[in-house]
N, C-alpha and C positions, 0 to 999 in steps of 0.2 A: 502465476497470480495470487488463486485461492490458496494452494496449495503453502503461500509463506504466509496469509492470515492464520491460516490452520494450527504453522507454526508459533504462533507465538499466542493464539486464542485459546488454544486445548485447552478445556475442564481439567484434562489431569497433567498434570506440572510433569510428569514421566517425558509426556511428547511433545514438550514443549523445547523450540531450538531455535534462539531469537539468531544466532549466527547462519545457520541454513536459511532461517524465513527470510531473511533480508536477501540472501543471495538469489535462495529463489523467484522474489517478485523481481530483482532488479534483471534480472534474466528475461523475464517476461515483458517489463518492458523495453530490452533491448530487440525481442521480438519482433514486438508489435508498438513502437512507439509512438502511434498514432490513436492510440486506444486509452479512450480518458477510463476507459473501469480497469486498469493494468495501473493504470496512472493515481484514481483512487485508493488502490490495495496498496501500494508504494505507501502511499502517504497514511493509511491506516495501520501499518507496518510499525513504518518511521516511530508515530504516534506513541504505540504500545514499547517501544525501542526507548519513548524518552526523548526521542533528537526531535522535536517543535518546530524547530527552523525550516528543517527537511522535510516533513509531515506538512505544514502551509505551502513551502513551493511545490510538491507534489501534488495536494488537492488543490492548488492553484490551476496549476496545467490541467489537472484531470476537468476542471470547470472551462478551462476555455476551449480542450479537443469537445467535451461536452455542449456545447453554445449554450452556457453558464450554468451548467451543474443540477445537483439538487442537493435537496434535502442532506444528503448524508454526506454531500461535498464539501458542503457549505462551513465546515468545523470552526 
């Protein structure tokens, strides 16, 4: 999950790889589909990639799994 985030948020543009980022975080979700944290990471990666609808859906799922979520999920 966090590897995917670093691949879209690295301050060094040469280290950014959106395609690998989304693949990494989707693998994390498949590996632990009941983790609000990996769904949150998926939502933020999708947000950074401009996939707003998917981002909202993933963040809503993270809130559901985390019994309401927190400020990092309520965007």
